[in-house]
PDB file of N, CA, C, O and CB in Angstrom:
ATOM      1  N   MET A   1      22.216 109.267 208.087  1.00  0.00           N
ATOM      2  CA  MET A   1      21.639 109.146 209.426  1.00  0.00           C
ATOM      3  C   MET A   1      21.479 110.552 210.034  1.00  0.00           C
ATOM      4  O   MET A   1      22.400 111.366 209.970  1.00  0.00           O
ATOM      5  CB  MET A   1      22.538 108.236 210.342  1.00  0.00           C
ATOM      6  N   LYS A   2      20.387 110.809 210.581  1.00  0.00           N
ATOM      7  CA  LYS A   2      20.156 112.163 211.209  1.00  0.00           C
ATOM      8  C   LYS A   2      19.794 111.898 212.607  1.00  0.00           C
ATOM      9  O   LYS A   2      19.111 110.919 212.905  1.00  0.00           O
ATOM     10  CB  LYS A   2      19.020 113.020 210.489  1.00  0.00           C
ATOM     11  N   VAL A   3      20.236 112.752 213.485  1.00  0.00           N
ATOM     12  CA  VAL A   3      19.965 112.737 214.878  1.00  0.00           C
ATOM     13  C   VAL A   3      19.570 114.129 215.309  1.00  0.00           C
ATOM     14  O   VAL A   3      20.295 115.079 215.014  1.00  0.00           O
ATOM     15  CB  VAL A   3      21.157 112.228 215.659  1.00  0.00           C
ATOM     16  N   GLY A   4      18.472 114.290 215.984  1.00  0.00           N
ATOM     17  CA  GLY A   4      18.156 115.764 216.350  1.00  0.00           C
ATOM     18  C   GLY A   4      17.252 115.687 217.527  1.00  0.00           C
ATOM     19  O   GLY A   4      16.561 114.689 217.727  1.00  0.00           O
ATOM     20  N   LYS A   5      17.245 116.807 218.373  1.00  0.00           N
ATOM     21  CA  LYS A   5      16.423 116.845 219.539  1.00  0.00           C
ATOM     22  C   LYS A   5      15.373 117.876 219.277  1.00  0.00           C
ATOM     23  O   LYS A   5      15.693 118.959 218.788  1.00  0.00           O
ATOM     24  CB  LYS A   5      17.230 117.149 220.813  1.00  0.00           C
ATOM     25  N   ILE A   6      14.139 117.592 219.577  1.00  0.00           N
ATOM     26  CA  ILE A   6      12.989 118.520 219.502  1.00  0.00           C
ATOM     27  C   ILE A   6      12.207 118.365 220.825  1.00  0.00           C
ATOM     28  O   ILE A   6      11.686 117.295 221.139  1.00  0.00           O
ATOM     29  CB  ILE A   6      12.049 118.209 218.218  1.00  0.00           C
ATOM     30  N   LYS A   7      12.149 119.449 221.569  1.00  0.00           N
ATOM     31  CA  LYS A   7      11.520 119.436 222.862  1.00  0.00           C
ATOM     32  C   LYS A   7      11.799 118.329 223.739  1.00  0.00           C
ATOM     33  O   LYS A   7      10.895 117.659 224.239  1.00  0.00           O
ATOM     34  CB  LYS A   7      10.186 119.494 222.713  1.00  0.00           C
ATOM     35  N   LYS A   8      13.092 118.105 223.954  1.00  0.00           N
ATOM     36  CA  LYS A   8      13.567 117.006 224.840  1.00  0.00           C
ATOM     37  C   LYS A   8      13.218 115.570 224.289  1.00  0.00           C
ATOM     38  O   LYS A   8      13.432 114.592 225.004  1.00  0.00           O
ATOM     39  CB  LYS A   8      12.931 117.186 226.262  1.00  0.00           C
ATOM     40  N   ILE A   9      12.724 115.442 223.120  1.00  0.00           N
ATOM     41  CA  ILE A   9      12.450 114.156 222.637  1.00  0.00           C
ATOM     42  C   ILE A   9      13.439 113.878 221.469  1.00  0.00           C
ATOM     43  O   ILE A   9      13.444 114.586 220.461  1.00  0.00           O
ATOM     44  CB  ILE A   9      10.962 114.041 222.208  1.00  0.00           C
ATOM     45  N   THR A  10      14.278 112.820 221.641  1.00  0.00           N
ATOM     46  CA  THR A  10      15.265 112.549 220.623  1.00  0.00           C
ATOM     47  C   THR A  10      14.639 111.811 219.437  1.00  0.00           C
ATOM     48  O   THR A  10      13.966 110.794 219.608  1.00  0.00           O
ATOM     49  CB  THR A  10      16.414 111.741 221.210  1.00  0.00           C
ATOM     50  N   MET A  11      14.875 112.342 218.230  1.00  0.00           N
ATOM     51  CA  MET A  11      14.265 111.714 217.068  1.00  0.00           C
ATOM     52  C   MET A  11      15.409 111.120 216.199  1.00  0.00           C
ATOM     53  O   MET A  11      16.466 111.719 216.005  1.00  0.00           O
ATOM     54  CB  MET A  11      13.384 112.761 216.247  1.00  0.00           C
ATOM     55  N   TYR A  12      15.128 109.953 215.717  1.00  0.00           N
ATOM     56  CA  TYR A  12      16.162 109.299 214.950  1.00  0.00           C
ATOM     57  C   TYR A  12      15.468 108.939 213.509  1.00  0.00           C
ATOM     58  O   TYR A  12      14.312 108.536 213.382  1.00  0.00           O
ATOM     59  CB  TYR A  12      16.736 107.944 215.775  1.00  0.00           C
ATOM     60  N   SER A  13      16.372 109.157 212.485  1.00  0.00           N
ATOM     61  CA  SER A  13      15.993 108.597 211.139  1.00  0.00           C
ATOM     62  C   SER A  13      17.191 108.038 210.559  1.00  0.00           C
ATOM     63  O   SER A  13      18.309 108.448 210.875  1.00  0.00           O
ATOM     64  CB  SER A  13      15.380 109.650 210.172  1.00  0.00           C
ATOM     65  N   MET A  14      16.978 107.039 209.653  1.00  0.00           N
ATOM     66  CA  MET A  14      18.145 106.346 209.116  1.00  0.00           C
ATOM     67  C   MET A  14      17.817 105.863 207.752  1.00  0.00           C
ATOM     68  O   MET A  14      16.728 105.328 207.543  1.00  0.00           O
ATOM     69  CB  MET A  14      18.586 105.184 210.010  1.00  0.00           C
ATOM     70  N   ASP A  15      18.710 106.022 206.800  1.00  0.00           N
ATOM     71  CA  ASP A  15      18.726 105.546 205.510  1.00  0.00           C
ATOM     72  C   ASP A  15      19.235 104.129 205.458  1.00  0.00           C
ATOM     73  O   ASP A  15      20.445 103.961 205.611  1.00  0.00           O
ATOM     74  CB  ASP A  15      19.511 106.424 204.677  1.00  0.00           C
ATOM     75  N   LEU A  16      18.446 103.084 205.258  1.00  0.00           N
ATOM     76  CA  LEU A  16      18.945 101.671 205.313  1.00  0.00           C
ATOM     77  C   LEU A  16      19.829 101.343 204.255  1.00  0.00           C
ATOM     78  O   LEU A  16      20.554 100.355 204.377  1.00  0.00           O
ATOM     79  CB  LEU A  16      17.870 100.709 205.283  1.00  0.00           C
ATOM     80  N   ASP A  17      19.866 102.071 203.188  1.00  0.00           N
ATOM     81  CA  ASP A  17      20.863 101.793 202.116  1.00  0.00           C
ATOM     82  C   ASP A  17      22.250 102.153 202.565  1.00  0.00           C
ATOM     83  O   ASP A  17      23.198 101.567 202.044  1.00  0.00           O
ATOM     84  CB  ASP A  17      20.526 102.569 200.829  1.00  0.00           C
ATOM     85  N   GLU A  18      22.445 103.034 203.455  1.00  0.00           N
ATOM     86  CA  GLU A  18      23.770 103.458 203.888  1.00  0.00           C
ATOM     87  C   GLU A  18      24.268 102.527 205.005  1.00  0.00           C
ATOM     88  O   GLU A  18      25.434 102.634 205.387  1.00  0.00           O
ATOM     89  CB  GLU A  18      23.741 104.939 204.371  1.00  0.00           C
ATOM     90  N   VAL A  19      23.421 101.600 205.558  1.00  0.00           N
ATOM     91  CA  VAL A  19      23.828 100.840 206.709  1.00  0.00           C
ATOM     92  C   VAL A  19      24.589  99.581 206.170  1.00  0.00           C
ATOM     93  O   VAL A  19      24.105  98.906 205.262  1.00  0.00           O
ATOM     94  CB  VAL A  19      22.565 100.450 207.614  1.00  0.00           C
ATOM     95  N   THR A  20      25.726  99.297 206.719  1.00  0.00           N
ATOM     96  CA  THR A  20      26.507  98.135 206.307  1.00  0.00           C
ATOM     97  C   THR A  20      25.912  96.904 206.948  1.00  0.00           C
ATOM     98  O   THR A  20      25.192  96.985 207.943  1.00  0.00           O
ATOM     99  CB  THR A  20      28.001  98.290 206.691  1.00  0.00           C
ATOM    100  N   SER A  21      26.227  95.744 206.352  1.00  0.00           N
ATOM    101  CA  SER A  21      25.647  94.463 206.793  1.00  0.00           C
ATOM    102  C   SER A  21      26.079  94.274 208.306  1.00  0.00           C
ATOM    103  O   SER A  21      25.261  93.772 209.077  1.00  0.00           O
ATOM    104  CB  SER A  21      26.164  93.216 205.839  1.00  0.00           C
ATOM    105  N   GLU A  22      27.246  94.627 208.732  1.00  0.00           N
ATOM    106  CA  GLU A  22      27.657  94.465 210.094  1.00  0.00           C
ATOM    107  C   GLU A  22      26.744  95.306 211.086  1.00  0.00           C
ATOM    108  O   GLU A  22      26.325  94.872 212.159  1.00  0.00           O
ATOM    109  CB  GLU A  22      29.146  94.880 210.217  1.00  0.00           C
ATOM    110  N   GLU A  23      26.502  96.536 210.589  1.00  0.00           N
ATOM    111  CA  GLU A  23      25.568  97.350 211.445  1.00  0.00           C
ATOM    112  C   GLU A  23      24.168  96.782 211.439  1.00  0.00           C
ATOM    113  O   GLU A  23      23.493  96.828 212.468  1.00  0.00           O
ATOM    114  CB  GLU A  23      25.514  98.821 210.961  1.00  0.00           C
ATOM    115  N   LYS A  24      23.695  96.240 210.308  1.00  0.00           N
ATOM    116  CA  LYS A  24      22.368  95.651 210.357  1.00  0.00           C
ATOM    117  C   LYS A  24      22.307  94.482 211.290  1.00  0.00           C
ATOM    118  O   LYS A  24      21.298  94.350 211.984  1.00  0.00           O
ATOM    119  CB  LYS A  24      21.933  95.228 208.996  1.00  0.00           C
ATOM    120  N   LYS A  25      23.268  93.638 211.372  1.00  0.00           N
ATOM    121  CA  LYS A  25      23.385  92.558 212.279  1.00  0.00           C
ATOM    122  C   LYS A  25      23.284  93.055 213.739  1.00  0.00           C
ATOM    123  O   LYS A  25      22.566  92.482 214.558  1.00  0.00           O
ATOM    124  CB  LYS A  25      24.689  91.828 212.033  1.00  0.00           C
ATOM    125  N   MET A  26      24.041  94.158 214.040  1.00  0.00           N
ATOM    126  CA  MET A  26      23.986  94.708 215.436  1.00  0.00           C
ATOM    127  C   MET A  26      22.650  95.248 215.702  1.00  0.00           C
ATOM    128  O   MET A  26      22.149  95.059 216.811  1.00  0.00           O
ATOM    129  CB  MET A  26      25.031  95.808 215.674  1.00  0.00           C
ATOM    130  N   ILE A  27      22.017  95.907 214.786  1.00  0.00           N
ATOM    131  CA  ILE A  27      20.646  96.423 214.977  1.00  0.00           C
ATOM    132  C   ILE A  27      19.682  95.345 215.219  1.00  0.00           C
ATOM    133  O   ILE A  27      18.842  95.465 216.111  1.00  0.00           O
ATOM    134  CB  ILE A  27      20.196  97.213 213.803  1.00  0.00           C
ATOM    135  N   VAL A  28      19.751  94.278 214.465  1.00  0.00           N
ATOM    136  CA  VAL A  28      18.847  93.127 214.701  1.00  0.00           C
ATOM    137  C   VAL A  28      19.065  92.544 216.052  1.00  0.00           C
ATOM    138  O   VAL A  28      18.117  92.172 216.743  1.00  0.00           O
ATOM    139  CB  VAL A  28      19.042  92.048 213.651  1.00  0.00           C
ATOM    140  N   ASP A  29      20.369  92.454 216.457  1.00  0.00           N
ATOM    141  CA  ASP A  29      20.634  91.818 217.739  1.00  0.00           C
ATOM    142  C   ASP A  29      20.037  92.690 218.906  1.00  0.00           C
ATOM    143  O   ASP A  29      19.517  92.147 219.880  1.00  0.00           O
ATOM    144  CB  ASP A  29      22.193  91.611 217.924  1.00  0.00           C
ATOM    145  N   TYR A  30      20.121  93.985 218.786  1.00  0.00           N
ATOM    146  CA  TYR A  30      19.498  94.863 219.804  1.00  0.00           C
ATOM    147  C   TYR A  30      17.987  94.691 219.777  1.00  0.00           C
ATOM    148  O   TYR A  30      17.343  94.689 220.826  1.00  0.00           O
ATOM    149  CB  TYR A  30      19.873  96.361 219.561  1.00  0.00           C
ATOM    150  N   GLY A  31      17.412  94.546 218.575  1.00  0.00           N
ATOM    151  CA  GLY A  31      16.009  94.463 218.497  1.00  0.00           C
ATOM    152  C   GLY A  31      15.430  93.110 218.942  1.00  0.00           C
ATOM    153  O   GLY A  31      14.269  93.072 219.349  1.00  0.00           O
ATOM    154  N   ARG A  32      16.135  92.069 218.889  1.00  0.00           N
ATOM    155  CA  ARG A  32      15.740  90.710 219.411  1.00  0.00           C
ATOM    156  C   ARG A  32      15.603  90.701 220.846  1.00  0.00           C
ATOM    157  O   ARG A  32      14.937  89.813 221.378  1.00  0.00           O
ATOM    158  CB  ARG A  32      16.722  89.655 219.038  1.00  0.00           C
ATOM    159  N   GLN A  33      16.184  91.626 221.544  1.00  0.00           N
ATOM    160  CA  GLN A  33      16.093  91.746 223.014  1.00  0.00           C
ATOM    161  C   GLN A  33      14.683  92.195 223.439  1.00  0.00           C
ATOM    162  O   GLN A  33      14.333  92.092 224.615  1.00  0.00           O
ATOM    163  CB  GLN A  33      17.158  92.757 223.545  1.00  0.00           C
ATOM    164  N   VAL A  34      13.891  92.679 222.510  1.00  0.00           N
ATOM    165  CA  VAL A  34      12.534  93.197 222.750  1.00  0.00           C
ATOM    166  C   VAL A  34      11.490  92.109 222.544  1.00  0.00           C
ATOM    167  O   VAL A  34      11.612  91.279 221.643  1.00  0.00           O
ATOM    168  CB  VAL A  34      12.239  94.387 221.822  1.00  0.00           C
ATOM    169  N   ILE A  35      10.544  92.119 223.320  1.00  0.00           N
ATOM    170  CA  ILE A  35       9.575  90.933 223.274  1.00  0.00           C
ATOM    171  C   ILE A  35       8.795  90.948 222.017  1.00  0.00           C
ATOM    172  O   ILE A  35       8.634  89.860 221.465  1.00  0.00           O
ATOM    173  CB  ILE A  35       8.578  90.939 224.475  1.00  0.00           C
ATOM    174  N   THR A  36       8.259  92.060 221.449  1.00  0.00           N
ATOM    175  CA  THR A  36       7.430  91.946 220.323  1.00  0.00           C
ATOM    176  C   THR A  36       8.269  91.725 218.978  1.00  0.00           C
ATOM    177  O   THR A  36       9.216  92.463 218.708  1.00  0.00           O
ATOM    178  CB  THR A  36       6.561  93.200 220.248  1.00  0.00           C
ATOM    179  N   ASP A  37       7.907  90.769 218.226  1.00  0.00           N
ATOM    180  CA  ASP A  37       8.607  90.514 217.004  1.00  0.00           C
ATOM    181  C   ASP A  37       8.394  91.483 215.896  1.00  0.00           C
ATOM    182  O   ASP A  37       9.274  91.648 215.051  1.00  0.00           O
ATOM    183  CB  ASP A  37       8.266  89.242 216.546  1.00  0.00           C
ATOM    184  N   ASP A  38       7.171  92.188 215.854  1.00  0.00           N
ATOM    185  CA  ASP A  38       6.915  93.118 214.824  1.00  0.00           C
ATOM    186  C   ASP A  38       7.846  94.353 214.831  1.00  0.00           C
ATOM    187  O   ASP A  38       8.198  94.882 213.776  1.00  0.00           O
ATOM    188  CB  ASP A  38       5.521  93.537 214.924  1.00  0.00           C
ATOM    189  N   GLN A  39       8.219  94.782 215.992  1.00  0.00           N
ATOM    190  CA  GLN A  39       8.846  96.071 216.065  1.00  0.00           C
ATOM    191  C   GLN A  39      10.349  95.898 216.421  1.00  0.00           C
ATOM    192  O   GLN A  39      11.027  96.864 216.772  1.00  0.00           O
ATOM    193  CB  GLN A  39       8.115  96.963 217.106  1.00  0.00           C
ATOM    194  N   TYR A  40      10.853  94.631 216.320  1.00  0.00           N
ATOM    195  CA  TYR A  40      12.237  94.394 216.822  1.00  0.00           C
ATOM    196  C   TYR A  40      13.277  95.094 216.024  1.00  0.00           C
ATOM    197  O   TYR A  40      14.306  95.508 216.558  1.00  0.00           O
ATOM    198  CB  TYR A  40      12.555  92.934 216.829  1.00  0.00           C
ATOM    199  N   PHE A  41      13.025  95.239 214.729  1.00  0.00           N
ATOM    200  CA  PHE A  41      14.106  96.091 213.867  1.00  0.00           C
ATOM    201  C   PHE A  41      14.049  97.460 214.240  1.00  0.00           C
ATOM    202  O   PHE A  41      15.102  98.061 214.456  1.00  0.00           O
ATOM    203  CB  PHE A  41      13.877  96.041 212.284  1.00  0.00           C
ATOM    204  N   GLU A  42      12.870  98.067 214.351  1.00  0.00           N
ATOM    205  CA  GLU A  42      12.769  99.476 214.631  1.00  0.00           C
ATOM    206  C   GLU A  42      13.428  99.895 215.932  1.00  0.00           C
ATOM    207  O   GLU A  42      14.209 100.844 215.987  1.00  0.00           O
ATOM    208  CB  GLU A  42      11.355  99.867 214.652  1.00  0.00           C
ATOM    209  N   ILE A  43      13.076  99.133 217.007  1.00  0.00           N
ATOM    210  CA  ILE A  43      13.550  99.367 218.314  1.00  0.00           C
ATOM    211  C   ILE A  43      15.032  99.153 218.393  1.00  0.00           C
ATOM    212  O   ILE A  43      15.731  99.883 219.094  1.00  0.00           O
ATOM    213  CB  ILE A  43      12.845  98.511 219.276  1.00  0.00           C
ATOM    214  N   GLY A  44      15.549  98.111 217.648  1.00  0.00           N
ATOM    215  CA  GLY A  44      16.946  97.810 217.569  1.00  0.00           C
ATOM    216  C   GLY A  44      17.677  98.919 216.998  1.00  0.00           C
ATOM    217  O   GLY A  44      18.734  99.300 217.500  1.00  0.00           O
ATOM    218  N   ALA A  45      17.102  99.521 215.846  1.00  0.00           N
ATOM    219  CA  ALA A  45      17.715 100.622 215.161  1.00  0.00           C
ATOM    220  C   ALA A  45      17.888 101.816 216.042  1.00  0.00           C
ATOM    221  O   ALA A  45      18.915 102.492 215.984  1.00  0.00           O
ATOM    222  CB  ALA A  45      16.927 100.988 213.979  1.00  0.00           C
ATOM    223  N   VAL A  46      16.859 102.100 216.895  1.00  0.00           N
ATOM    224  CA  VAL A  46      16.937 103.196 217.832  1.00  0.00           C
ATOM    225  C   VAL A  46      18.009 103.013 218.808  1.00  0.00           C
ATOM    226  O   VAL A  46      18.817 103.911 219.042  1.00  0.00           O
ATOM    227  CB  VAL A  46      15.678 103.377 218.529  1.00  0.00           C
ATOM    228  N   LYS A  47      18.038 101.847 219.397  1.00  0.00           N
ATOM    229  CA  LYS A  47      19.081 101.503 220.368  1.00  0.00           C
ATOM    230  C   LYS A  47      20.538 101.565 219.743  1.00  0.00           C
ATOM    231  O   LYS A  47      21.475 102.051 220.378  1.00  0.00           O
ATOM    232  CB  LYS A  47      18.796 100.070 220.927  1.00  0.00           C
ATOM    233  N   ALA A  48      20.664 101.103 218.602  1.00  0.00           N
ATOM    234  CA  ALA A  48      21.969 101.261 217.917  1.00  0.00           C
ATOM    235  C   ALA A  48      22.365 102.731 217.714  1.00  0.00           C
ATOM    236  O   ALA A  48      23.513 103.101 217.961  1.00  0.00           O
ATOM    237  CB  ALA A  48      21.928 100.559 216.554  1.00  0.00           C
ATOM    238  N   LEU A  49      21.458 103.536 217.282  1.00  0.00           N
ATOM    239  CA  LEU A  49      21.634 104.939 216.976  1.00  0.00           C
ATOM    240  C   LEU A  49      22.032 105.677 218.343  1.00  0.00           C
ATOM    241  O   LEU A  49      22.904 106.544 218.396  1.00  0.00           O
ATOM    242  CB  LEU A  49      20.270 105.549 216.311  1.00  0.00           C
ATOM    243  N   GLU A  50      21.317 105.247 219.397  1.00  0.00           N
ATOM    244  CA  GLU A  50      21.681 105.905 220.699  1.00  0.00           C
ATOM    245  C   GLU A  50      23.060 105.545 221.104  1.00  0.00           C
ATOM    246  O   GLU A  50      23.764 106.365 221.693  1.00  0.00           O
ATOM    247  CB  GLU A  50      20.713 105.512 221.824  1.00  0.00           C
ATOM    248  N   ASN A  51      23.503 104.279 220.795  1.00  0.00           N
ATOM    249  CA  ASN A  51      24.916 103.930 221.167  1.00  0.00           C
ATOM    250  C   ASN A  51      25.856 104.738 220.226  1.00  0.00           C
ATOM    251  O   ASN A  51      26.897 105.234 220.658  1.00  0.00           O
ATOM    252  CB  ASN A  51      25.195 102.318 221.030  1.00  0.00           C
ATOM    253  N   TYR A  52      25.468 104.856 218.944  1.00  0.00           N
ATOM    254  CA  TYR A  52      26.365 105.707 218.063  1.00  0.00           C
ATOM    255  C   TYR A  52      26.576 107.156 218.585  1.00  0.00           C
ATOM    256  O   TYR A  52      27.657 107.742 218.545  1.00  0.00           O
ATOM    257  CB  TYR A  52      25.759 105.789 216.628  1.00  0.00           C
ATOM    258  N   VAL A  53      25.424 107.663 219.078  1.00  0.00           N
ATOM    259  CA  VAL A  53      25.484 109.047 219.618  1.00  0.00           C
ATOM    260  C   VAL A  53      26.375 109.070 220.834  1.00  0.00           C
ATOM    261  O   VAL A  53      27.155 110.011 220.983  1.00  0.00           O
ATOM    262  CB  VAL A  53      24.063 109.582 219.986  1.00  0.00           C
ATOM    263  N   GLU A  54      26.307 108.118 221.684  1.00  0.00           N
ATOM    264  CA  GLU A  54      27.092 108.142 222.907  1.00  0.00           C
ATOM    265  C   GLU A  54      28.572 108.044 222.545  1.00  0.00           C
ATOM    266  O   GLU A  54      29.407 108.779 223.071  1.00  0.00           O
ATOM    267  CB  GLU A  54      26.673 106.987 223.863  1.00  0.00           C
ATOM    268  N   ILE A  55      28.882 107.100 221.616  1.00  0.00           N
ATOM    269  CA  ILE A  55      30.265 106.955 221.170  1.00  0.00           C
ATOM    270  C   ILE A  55      30.742 108.278 220.535  1.00  0.00           C
ATOM    271  O   ILE A  55      31.849 108.727 220.830  1.00  0.00           O
ATOM    272  CB  ILE A  55      30.395 105.770 220.155  1.00  0.00           C
ATOM    273  N   GLY A  56      29.973 108.872 219.718  1.00  0.00           N
ATOM    274  CA  GLY A  56      30.326 110.149 219.076  1.00  0.00           C
ATOM    275  C   GLY A  56      30.621 111.252 220.223  1.00  0.00           C
ATOM    276  O   GLY A  56      31.609 111.979 220.123  1.00  0.00           O
ATOM    277  N   LYS A  57      29.794 111.342 221.236  1.00  0.00           N
ATOM    278  CA  LYS A  57      30.041 112.300 222.241  1.00  0.00           C
ATOM    279  C   LYS A  57      31.299 112.028 223.007  1.00  0.00           C
ATOM    280  O   LYS A  57      31.999 112.974 223.368  1.00  0.00           O
ATOM    281  CB  LYS A  57      28.914 112.366 223.138  1.00  0.00           C
ATOM    282  N   LYS A  58      31.629 110.782 223.280  1.00  0.00           N
ATOM    283  CA  LYS A  58      32.893 110.379 223.926  1.00  0.00           C
ATOM    284  C   LYS A  58      34.125 110.660 223.090  1.00  0.00           C
ATOM    285  O   LYS A  58      35.164 111.053 223.622  1.00  0.00           O
ATOM    286  CB  LYS A  58      32.855 108.919 224.249  1.00  0.00           C
ATOM    287  N   GLU A  59      34.017 110.460 221.769  1.00  0.00           N
ATOM    288  CA  GLU A  59      35.117 110.795 220.823  1.00  0.00           C
ATOM    289  C   GLU A  59      35.328 112.300 220.861  1.00  0.00           C
ATOM    290  O   GLU A  59      36.469 112.756 220.945  1.00  0.00           O
ATOM    291  CB  GLU A  59      34.791 110.312 219.341  1.00  0.00           C
ATOM    292  N   LEU A  60      34.267 113.074 220.802  1.00  0.00           N
ATOM    293  CA  LEU A  60      34.424 114.505 220.794  1.00  0.00           C
ATOM    294  C   LEU A  60      35.049 115.036 222.018  1.00  0.00           C
ATOM    295  O   LEU A  60      35.878 115.942 221.932  1.00  0.00           O
ATOM    296  CB  LEU A  60      33.152 115.146 220.601  1.00  0.00           C
ATOM    297  N   LYS A  61      34.689 114.505 223.209  1.00  0.00           N
ATOM    298  CA  LYS A  61      35.324 114.857 224.517  1.00  0.00           C
ATOM    299  C   LYS A  61      36.808 114.531 224.445  1.00  0.00           C
ATOM    300  O   LYS A  61      37.631 115.336 224.880  1.00  0.00           O
ATOM    301  CB  LYS A  61      34.650 114.076 225.724  1.00  0.00           C
ATOM    302  N   ARG A  62      37.179 113.337 223.890  1.00  0.00           N
ATOM    303  CA  ARG A  62      38.626 112.978 223.782  1.00  0.00           C
ATOM    304  C   ARG A  62      39.382 113.910 222.911  1.00  0.00           C
ATOM    305  O   ARG A  62      40.489 114.334 223.244  1.00  0.00           O
ATOM    306  CB  ARG A  62      38.797 111.585 223.249  1.00  0.00           C
ATOM    307  N   LYS A  63      38.792 114.239 221.781  1.00  0.00           N
ATOM    308  CA  LYS A  63      39.401 115.352 220.882  1.00  0.00           C
ATOM    309  C   LYS A  63      39.633 116.655 221.584  1.00  0.00           C
ATOM    310  O   LYS A  63      40.724 117.222 221.531  1.00  0.00           O
ATOM    311  CB  LYS A  63      38.485 115.651 219.680  1.00  0.00           C
ATOM    312  N   ASN A  64      38.616 117.125 222.235  1.00  0.00           N
ATOM    313  CA  ASN A  64      38.756 118.390 222.921  1.00  0.00           C
ATOM    314  C   ASN A  64      39.821 118.324 224.053  1.00  0.00           C
ATOM    315  O   ASN A  64      40.548 119.285 224.303  1.00  0.00           O
ATOM    316  CB  ASN A  64      37.400 118.811 223.489  1.00  0.00           C
ATOM    317  N   LYS A  65      39.876 117.184 224.701  1.00  0.00           N
ATOM    318  CA  LYS A  65      40.914 117.028 225.826  1.00  0.00           C
ATOM    319  C   LYS A  65      42.311 116.990 225.267  1.00  0.00           C
ATOM    320  O   LYS A  65      43.252 117.500 225.876  1.00  0.00           O
ATOM    321  CB  LYS A  65      40.673 115.705 226.665  1.00  0.00           C
ATOM    322  N   ARG A  66      42.448 116.374 224.085  1.00  0.00           N
ATOM    323  CA  ARG A  66      43.759 116.279 223.430  1.00  0.00           C
ATOM    324  C   ARG A  66      44.175 117.742 222.963  1.00  0.00           C
ATOM    325  O   ARG A  66      45.340 118.113 223.109  1.00  0.00           O
ATOM    326  CB  ARG A  66      43.694 115.236 222.169  1.00  0.00           C
ATOM    327  N   LYS A  67      43.260 118.526 222.430  1.00  0.00           N
ATOM    328  CA  LYS A  67      43.502 119.939 222.094  1.00  0.00           C
ATOM    329  C   LYS A  67      43.975 120.741 223.237  1.00  0.00           C
ATOM    330  O   LYS A  67      44.908 121.530 223.088  1.00  0.00           O
ATOM    331  CB  LYS A  67      42.287 120.562 221.560  1.00  0.00           C
ATOM    332  N   ARG A  68      43.362 120.577 224.409  1.00  0.00           N
ATOM    333  CA  ARG A  68      43.775 121.297 225.543  1.00  0.00           C
ATOM    334  C   ARG A  68      45.100 120.952 226.041  1.00  0.00           C
ATOM    335  O   ARG A  68      45.872 121.826 226.434  1.00  0.00           O
ATOM    336  CB  ARG A  68      42.856 121.136 226.557  1.00  0.00           C
ATOM    337  N   ILE A  69      45.411 119.641 226.039  1.00  0.00           N
ATOM    338  CA  ILE A  69      46.695 119.178 226.411  1.00  0.00           C
ATOM    339  C   ILE A  69      47.778 119.668 225.456  1.00  0.00           C
ATOM    340  O   ILE A  69      48.829 120.062 225.960  1.00  0.00           O
ATOM    341  CB  ILE A  69      46.687 117.701 226.482  1.00  0.00           C
ATOM    342  N   SER A  70      47.641 119.684 224.173  1.00  0.00           N
ATOM    343  CA  SER A  70      48.567 120.110 223.233  1.00  0.00           C
ATOM    344  C   SER A  70      48.803 121.603 223.308  1.00  0.00           C
ATOM    345  O   SER A  70      49.909 122.075 223.042  1.00  0.00           O
ATOM    346  CB  SER A  70      48.128 119.715 221.911  1.00  0.00           C
ATOM    347  N   LYS A  71      47.762 122.355 223.671  1.00  0.00           N
ATOM    348  CA  LYS A  71      47.942 123.784 223.788  1.00  0.00           C
ATOM    349  C   LYS A  71      48.777 124.109 225.114  1.00  0.00           C
ATOM    350  O   LYS A  71      49.553 125.064 225.135  1.00  0.00           O
ATOM    351  CB  LYS A  71      46.512 124.502 223.797  1.00  0.00           C
ATOM    352  N   ARG A  72      48.600 123.347 226.123  1.00  0.00           N
ATOM    353  CA  ARG A  72      49.439 123.502 227.331  1.00  0.00           C
ATOM    354  C   ARG A  72      50.898 123.230 227.043  1.00  0.00           C
ATOM    355  O   ARG A  72      51.766 123.912 227.588  1.00  0.00           O
ATOM    356  CB  ARG A  72      48.961 122.569 228.437  1.00  0.00           C
ATOM    357  N   LEU A  73      51.185 122.282 226.228  1.00  0.00           N
ATOM    358  CA  LEU A  73      52.554 121.919 225.919  1.00  0.00           C
ATOM    359  C   LEU A  73      53.324 122.937 225.127  1.00  0.00           C
ATOM    360  O   LEU A  73      54.551 123.025 225.170  1.00  0.00           O
ATOM    361  CB  LEU A  73      52.564 120.671 225.197  1.00  0.00           C
ATOM    362  N   LEU A  74      52.476 123.763 224.343  1.00  0.00           N
ATOM    363  CA  LEU A  74      53.132 124.772 223.529  1.00  0.00           C
ATOM    364  C   LEU A  74      53.498 125.941 224.307  1.00  0.00           C
ATOM    365  O   LEU A  74      54.065 126.890 223.766  1.00  0.00           O
ATOM    366  CB  LEU A  74      52.296 125.184 222.413  1.00  0.00           C
TER     367      LEU A  74
END
């Protein structure tokens, strides 16, 4: 899975062989919230990837915060 920003447009690409069945179900669930049936998987995949990016950012902030706290204790 690759995530990159080009000119303020976020682009997503995903290798479907690497996606677990649980992730596929989640992607399809996001996609079914969209009206058009033809694009529901693609849009669901983008929504799921956006959530993964947000979760990753939050985890990174937590790690950095832990590092700062541990440095203060030393």
